N, C-alpha and C positions, 0 to 999 in steps of 0.2 A: 503494501499500498504505499503511495506516495503523500507525501506531507507540504500541504501548499498554508504556511500560516501567514495569517493577517492580511490585508488590505484587499479583502473581497469586493468591495465595492468600488476602487479602482480597478482591479481586474476585470471586471465587466465592462466599464469605461474604457481601459485598455484594447481589451476585445472588439467592440464595435467601433473604435480608433483605428485599428489592427485593418477592419474590413475595409474599412475607408480609403486607407493607403495602399489598399491594393486594389482598389478602385471597383469595387462592389460592394452588395448589401450585406448584413451578414444574416444567417441563417438562424432563426430562433425558433425552435420546436418547445412543443407541450404534450406531457403524458400525465395520466392520473396515477398517484401512489396507490396501490394496492390493487390495481388491474394488470392480467386477472387474477394475478397472488399479489404478494408483497414482492416476493423475490422476482416473479417474472415484470413486475411492474421496474423494479431496480435495473434489473436486464436491459428492459427496453429503454428505461433512461440513457443506460452505458452506451448501446449498441447505437442510437443517436448519435451522441458526442463523438462516438469512434468511425460514426460512416458519415462525417461532415458537418454536424449542425454546432454552430460557434456557442450557444447559449440556450441551455434548457429551461422549460418552466415546468416545475413538478407541482400538478393540481391534488389539492385538499380535497377529497370528495365531501360533496354536502349533497343533503337528502331534497334539497329545493335550489338546483343551480340555476339562477331565473337568467345569467344570460348565454346559457349555455342550452345547444339543439339536443337533439335525441340520441344523436351518435355518442357524447359525452354524459348525457343523463344514464344512458343503459351501462356504458363504464362506471361511472359513479357506484351507481345501484349496485354491480357484481361487487367493485371495491367493499362498500359498507355492508354488503351481505355476509361478505367473508370476514367480515370484522377488522376491519385498518381503522388505526388508530393516528393520531397525532405523532405518537413517536413513530408509525413506520413511514410516514410521510418524512420526519426529519431523518431516518435511518436513509432512508433514497438518497436524500440528498448530500449524506455523509460518506455515503458509498459511492455516489454517482464521482462527485467531484473530487476523491480522495483516489481514485483511479484515473480520471481523467485531467485534473488539474484547470478544468473549464470551469465558467461561471454557473450556477444551478441558482435558479430563485424558486420562490413559493408561490404559487397563484391562488389567492383563497379568497372566502367570502366573509367578509369581515365578523359575522357571528360566533364559528369557531373561537377565533383568534381573543374572543372578547370572554367569551366562558372560558378560555382555558389559562387568560391570564395574561395581557399587553407584553409587559416585563417580563415573564416567562418563555413567554413564545419566541420574542426578540432575543435574549440571550440563549437559550439552546438554537434555534436557528443560527447563530452567530458561530456558536460551539460547532456546530453538524458542517461550517463552512460556506454556508447559505450567502448568497452575493445581496439578498433582497427578497422585496416580496409586491407582488402586482394585487391591489385590492380592487376590484372592480365595483363594489358596493359600496365604498367606505367615501361619504363625500367628504371633501378638500375640507369644506368649513367645521368638520368634524374631525380630522384627523391629529389634531395637535398631539394628544397622548401618544398614539403610535409614530409619529416621528419624530418626536423627541427621543424614544425609545432608538428607532432606527438610524439616531442620529447615533447617538451614545455606543451602539455597538458596530456603528461602521455597516449599517443596509442601505441601499437606495430603495426608494420607496416610488413604483412606478402606477401612474394613475392613467385610467383611460380617458380618451379624448371621441367623440363622434361627429358625423356631417353637422347635426342639430347642433352642436355647440357654438355660442355667440362666441365673436372677439376678445369679448372680455370676460368670457366664459374659460377662452382656453388661456389667456391670460394670466387669470388664477390657476388653474389647472397647473400649468407647467410651472409657475414659479414655488409652488408647494412642491412639486415631485424631483425626483433623482434616479440618475441610471439610464432612463430612456422616456421617451413618451409612446403610451401605446394606444395608436391611430386605428380606432375599428372603422374597415373601410365600408360597411354597410349597416345599416338600420337593422336590427335584430337580433336574432341569438345565434351563437356559432355555428357552424356547418362549410361542408363544401359548396362552391356555387360554379353556376359554370361561366360566370364573372366575377372579380374581385371590387366591381362597381367603380363605374366612373367617377364617382365622390370621391372616392381616395387621392387621386392627386390632388385633388385642390384641398383637400383637409391637410394633407402633407405642406403643401404651402402655406397654407393661414397658421397651423400652427408652426412653423419655423421661422414666421414672422412676431412670434411671439417668444421664443428661447433659443438659444447654443445647443440646449438636449437633441442629441439623435431622436427621430421620429421614426417608430418602427409598426409597418401596416399588418393587425391583424383579421380573422374573420372572412372565410370564402376561399382559400387558398387549397388547393387540392392536390397541385401537377408542378415538375420541373416549366412548363410553360408559363403557368398561371406566376410561379415563384421569379421568371426572369422581367414578366411584365412588373410587376410591382418594383422588384430592383432596380428599375430604371428611374425611378423618382422617390424609392421611398429609403431611408438607412438598414432598416432592417426589415425581414421577413417574417412575418411568425405563421406557423403552420401547427393545427392541434389536431382537428375533427377528422381529417383526412389518413393522419399514422394511426390515430386511436380506431379508424374505422378498419384498417389494413390488421390490427390484432383482431379485432371483432368476426373478421370473416374467414381467419384463418382457422385450418379443422384442428389446430394444437398451439401449445404455447412458442413450441421451436420453431413449428411454421411461418407464427406469429412474428418471433422475431427478426426473421431472415425476410419477411415480406416488410417489417419497419425498415432493416438496413439497406433493404432494396430503394426504397421511397425516400428516405433521407437523403440518399446519394445521389438521386433523380431532383432531389430540391437542391442539392450544394449544388449541382452541377446548372441548374438552373440560375440561381444568383451569382455564379461567375461566366455566366451568357453562354454555358455549353450544354444546355439540354436540347 
């Protein structure tokens, strides 16, 4: 096991900057902890990082994932029925980061963090080597307690912006966030789409006008061609549902891991203009 001590938020920033220096967008992938099992989910996250993902978001399964579409809802349900706990999420982060040295974030709704204890969660995420947290349902105006703990433990706080966000709202959100800005390319829930949305480019432009943070686009990207399209104007391409579906559709865990590796490789070629 490798040991990468300290500077996880800096590692995230450096990773995104390195991709930019290569003239490409970063590839950021998502996978829920505990799916299809705790061990299987950990291996899937490692597989992504080993197959070309620059950053991974580890999902904390939730019983009411309001932002997520049916694919991730199904995976979350499997994980929850399997008894996944926050300790398993942190184990996934720890093992994936230790094995690869790459940035690993947790994507979670706010209620589990609040119930677990904000300071406790931030402390344990940092101890696990986590680079930060993506909090899709935490309003910026209610985030002071979390951001104080994130700052104390050197964790990035990634907020979401949407095409419906006003310019004033974009400025408020980007001023409070760190690491990068998660731009949702479509109105609605996560899931692969035929198109990643014409509004994405305009949202990236408007967001960049308010902040120097990298702007990464997610929701709707399913293949290398779409990744290449988004990479043409965004600092990062975020893919989740398509990778989860690859595991869901496989007849077994080994086949699922192979499918996850293959799709991650295709997406990695896409952000490099090689798809």
